[in-house]
C-alpha positions in Angstrom: 18.0 5.9 -12.1 16.6 4.5 -15.1 19.2 2.7 -17.1 19.6 2.2 -20.7 20.1 -1.3 -21.7 20.1 -0.9 -25.7 21.0 2.2 -27.1 18.5 4.2 -29.0 18.2 2.7 -32.8 19.0 -0.6 -31.5 16.1 -3.2 -32.2 15.8 -6.7 -30.7 17.8 -9.5 -32.9 14.9 -11.3 -33.3 12.7 -8.6 -34.3 15.3 -7.8 -36.8 15.5 -11.3 -38.6 12.1 -10.4 -39.1 10.4 -13.5 -36.9 7.0 -13.7 -36.2 5.8 -12.8 -32.9 2.1 -13.3 -31.7 2.8 -13.1 -28.5 5.3 -9.9 -28.7 8.0 -11.4 -26.0 10.7 -9.9 -28.1 9.7 -6.3 -27.4 13.0 -4.6 -25.9 12.9 -3.6 -22.6 15.7 -1.5 -22.2 15.0 0.7 -19.2 15.7 -0.4 -16.2 15.5 0.9 -12.8 15.3 -0.1 -9.0 13.3 1.5 -5.9 12.2 0.4 -2.6 8.3 0.5 -2.2 8.4 0.3 1.7 12.2 -0.6 2.3 11.8 -3.7 -0.1 13.7 -4.1 -3.3 11.7 -3.8 -6.6 13.6 -4.0 -10.3 11.4 -2.9 -13.0 12.1 -3.1 -16.9 10.7 -1.6 -19.6 10.4 0.3 -22.6 8.3 3.1 -21.1 9.7 6.2 -19.5 5.7 7.3 -18.2 6.3 3.9 -16.2 9.5 5.0 -14.3 7.9 8.1 -14.1 5.1 7.1 -12.4 6.9 4.6 -10.6 9.2 7.3 -9.0 6.3 9.3 -7.8 4.9 6.7 -5.4 8.2 5.0 -4.0 10.8 7.6 -4.9 11.3 8.8 -0.9 11.3 5.3 0.0 14.6 4.0 1.1 16.0 0.5 1.0 15.7 -1.4 4.3 16.1 -4.5 3.7 18.6 -7.2 2.1 15.4 -9.8 0.9 15.9 -10.5 -2.7 14.2 -7.4 -5.4 10.5 -8.6 -6.6 10.7 -8.2 -10.5 8.3 -6.7 -13.3 8.8 -6.6 -17.0 6.1 -4.1 -18.5 5.9 -4.1 -22.4 4.0 -0.4 -23.5 2.5 -0.6 -27.1 0.9 2.5 -29.2 -2.8 2.8 -29.4 -5.0 5.2 -30.4 -8.5 3.4 -28.9 -10.3 4.6 -26.0 -8.5 4.2 -22.6 -8.8 1.6 -21.0 -11.9 0.9 -18.4 -10.9 0.2 -14.2 -9.3 -3.6 -14.4 -10.6 -7.2 -12.6 -8.5 -8.6 -10.0 -8.4 -12.1 -10.1 -6.1 -15.0 -8.3 -5.7 -18.7 -8.2 -3.3 -20.6 -6.1 0.7 -18.3 -6.3 -0.7 -16.8 -9.7 -2.2 -13.3 -9.7 -3.8 -11.2 -12.4 -5.2 -7.8 -13.2 -7.1 -7.4 -16.5 -8.6 -4.0 -17.8 -8.8 -5.5 -21.8 -6.8 -7.3 -24.4 -4.1 -4.5 -24.0 -4.2 -3.9 -20.5 -3.2 -6.3 -18.3 -0.6 -7.8 -15.4 0.2 -11.1 -14.4 2.4 -12.2 -11.4 3.8 -15.5 -10.0 3.9 -14.9 -6.1 6.3 -17.9 -5.5 8.7 -16.8 -8.1 8.2 -12.5 -7.0 8.0 -11.7 -10.8 5.3 -10.3 -13.0 5.0 -9.3 -16.4 2.3 -6.4 -17.3 1.4 -4.8 -21.3 -0.3 -1.5 -21.1 -1.1 1.1 -24.0 0.4 4.1 -24.3 -2.9 6.4 -23.8 -3.1 5.5 -20.2 -2.9 8.4 -17.5 -0.3 8.4 -14.9 -3.0 8.1 -12.2 -4.4 4.8 -13.9 -1.4 3.6 -14.1 -0.7 4.2 -10.6 -3.9 2.9 -8.6 -5.2 0.4 -10.4 -1.5 -1.3 -11.7 1.5 -0.7 -10.2 0.9 -0.5 -6.4 -1.2 -3.3 -6.4 0.8 -5.1 -8.6 3.9 -4.4 -6.4 2.4 -4.8 -3.1 0.9 -8.2 -3.7 4.1 -9.3 -4.7 6.2 -8.1 -2.1 3.4 -8.9 0.8 3.4 -13.0 -0.8 6.9 -13.2 0.1 7.9 -10.7 3.1 4.9 -9.0 4.6 0.9 -9.2 6.0 -0.9 -6.0 5.2 -3.7 -5.2 7.9 -6.5 -2.8 6.8 -5.5 -0.1 9.4 -3.6 3.1 10.4 -0.7 3.7 12.4 0.7 6.0 14.7 3.0 5.4 17.5 4.2 7.7 20.4 7.0 7.2 22.3 8.2 4.5 20.2 5.2 2.2 20.6 2.8 2.0 17.6 -1.0 1.5 17.6 -2.7 0.1 14.7 -5.7 1.2 14.4 -8.0 -1.1 12.7 -11.5 -0.9 12.1 -14.6 -0.8 9.8 -15.2 1.9 6.8 -16.0 4.8 8.5 -14.6 4.2 11.3 -12.5 7.1 10.9 -9.3 4.9 11.0 -7.4 8.0 8.9 -9.0 10.7 10.3 -7.9 9.6 13.9 -4.4 8.6 13.2 -4.2 12.3 11.3 -5.3 13.7 14.7 -3.1 12.1 16.6 -0.2 13.2 14.4 -1.3 16.4 14.7 -0.8 15.8 18.6 2.8 15.2 17.9 2.0 11.6 17.3 4.7 10.5 14.9 3.2 9.2 11.2 3.3 6.0 9.7 0.3 4.8 8.1 -3.5 6.4 6.9 -5.0 2.8 5.6 -2.4 -0.2 5.0 0.3 -1.0 7.6 2.3 -4.0 7.0 3.4 -7.0 9.5 6.6 -7.8 8.6 7.3 -11.9 9.1 9.5 -14.0 10.2 10.1 -11.7 13.2 9.6 -12.2 16.8 9.5 -8.4 17.6 6.0 -7.0 16.1 8.1 -5.1 13.6 5.5 -2.9 11.6 5.9 -0.8 8.0 3.9 1.8 7.0 3.5 4.3 4.2 4.1 7.9 5.6 4.6 9.7 2.4 0.9 9.5 1.7 -2.3 10.6 3.3 -6.0 10.5 2.0 -9.1 11.8 2.7 -12.3 12.1 1.8 -14.0 15.3 0.9 -15.6 15.6 4.7 -12.2 15.7 6.0 -11.8 19.4 5.2 -14.4 20.0 7.8 -12.6 18.4 10.8 -9.2 20.0 9.4 -9.1 23.5 8.2 -5.8 23.3 7.0 -6.6 20.6 4.3 -8.7 23.9 2.8 -5.6 24.9 0.5 -5.4 20.7 -0.9 -7.2 20.5 -4.4 -9.8 17.8 -4.6 -9.3 15.1 -6.8 -10.9 12.8 -8.9 -9.1 9.2 -8.6 -9.6 6.7 -11.0 -11.8 4.9 -8.9 -14.6 7.4 -9.1 -13.9 8.7 -5.3 -13.2 12.4 -5.1 -10.1 12.0 -2.4 -7.9 14.7 -1.0 -3.8 13.4 -0.8 -1.4 14.8 0.4 2.0 14.1 2.0 2.3 15.0 5.8 5.3 16.3 5.9 3.8 19.3 3.9 2.1 20.0 7.0 5.4 19.7 9.6 4.2 16.0 10.8 6.4 13.7 11.9 6.3 10.1 9.8 8.3 7.3 9.8 8.4 4.3 7.5 9.0 1.5 10.4 8.3 1.3 14.2 7.1 -1.6 17.1 3.7 -2.2 17.5 2.2 -2.6 21.3 -1.5 -2.2 20.7 -3.9 -3.7 18.3 -6.7 -1.2 18.7 -10.5 -1.4 17.1 -12.4 1.7 16.4 -16.1 1.7 17.1 -17.0 5.5 16.4 -20.8 6.8 17.7 -22.5 9.3 15.6 -24.0 10.5 18.9 -21.8 12.3 21.3 -20.0 10.0 24.0 -18.1 9.1 26.6 -14.4 7.9 24.7 -13.3 4.4 26.7 -11.2 1.4 25.7 -12.3 -2.3 26.6 -10.7 -5.3 25.8 -11.3 -6.7 22.4 -11.9 -10.4 22.0 -8.9 -11.9 20.4 -10.9 -14.1 18.1 -13.0 -12.0 16.9 -9.9 -9.6 16.0 -8.4 -12.3 14.3 -11.8 -13.2 12.0 -11.4 -9.5 10.9 -8.2 -9.1 10.2 -8.0 -12.4 8.1 -10.4 -11.0 5.7 -7.5 -9.0 4.2 -6.0 -12.6 3.2 -7.4 -13.1 -0.2 -4.1 -14.3 -2.5 -1.5 -16.3 -2.5 -1.8 -20.6 -2.6 -2.2 -22.1 0.8 1.7 -21.9 2.2 1.5 -18.0 1.4 -1.8 -17.7 3.6 -0.7 -19.7 6.5 2.4 -17.6 6.8 0.3 -14.5 6.6 -2.5 -16.3 9.3 0.7 -17.4 11.8 2.0 -13.5 11.6 -1.5 -12.6 12.7 -2.0 -14.9 15.4 1.4 -13.7 16.7 0.3 -9.7 16.1 -2.7 -10.5 18.7 -0.4 -11.5 21.1 -0.1 -7.8 22.1 -3.1 -6.3 24.1 -6.6 -6.0 21.6 -8.4 -3.5 22.5 -12.1 -1.8 21.3 -12.0 1.9 21.2 -15.3 3.6 21.5 -15.4 7.4 20.8 -17.5 9.7 19.2 -15.1 12.7 18.5 -11.1 12.9 17.7 -9.6 14.6 20.6 -11.2 12.3 23.4 -10.2 9.4 20.8 -6.4 10.6 21.1 -6.3 11.2 24.7 -7.8 7.1 25.2 -4.5 6.2 23.1 -2.8 8.6 25.1 -3.6 7.1 28.0 -2.6 3.4 26.8 0.5 4.7 26.1 1.6 6.4 29.1 0.3 3.4 30.7 2.8 1.2 29.3 5.6 3.7 30.3 
């Protein structure tokens, strides 16, 4: 729930005194609320209802799972009648991280401190704020302190999670969805996080949304009823809540396998074989791209610990045979 700290009509004391404020550092941020992205506390203070409505749309379904200290964002929104800003650029050095669209729409974060500041104009859309700023900024802040993200989908069966890794086009999202249709538990379609500082291979997903390319309609007829949406990155996507299709979902799980997908455009017999751990580590480390060296070292260590699990290469051409091989893996450890 958003809490208003200053009553309507009140002004900041510096502003009331007529002091010059070239940095706009005294803009009152009276609207405060707490959210729990992937189970971790996030505190947002802002002067904009739009910021909170967008944050609630992204994270209101997530329960609190961790007692770790919250990350914090101060977000000021100012009036602007100019054209909406362009897509932003991401920049970082050491413990500092920035997202910059133009002189009036930007964000910066201190990854050591777990806090950030952003300024936006009131002519940006919910989707722009969601995909270009709030989601990446918050997940970078949380990951710098507590998590290591992998570019992977994730499903679980009999309490055993499988991370589905691979290059773009390898079918991570579609195979995860195909498994969920067969009774697996869905955790994530494109990003799975390792909880650092644990020795039980605890993983967290983003189970309340799954995004498909338009071509996925040919594989899954039930997607026909969902509209196509042009996202700010220019891609046509279909975005759904897996629960709308009565699929089983979970936010957390325990990893048992790391699987690298190689999808063939030609019909082949699906097969699984060991995947070299050094190659697996090299691929997964490509997602480590922010934070100072101490943060990056922690993330690398968590990836190395994850790869103590069986690491598999899955060659397949169709989703049904791919799911069968994954099911066989799980049953083999029963």
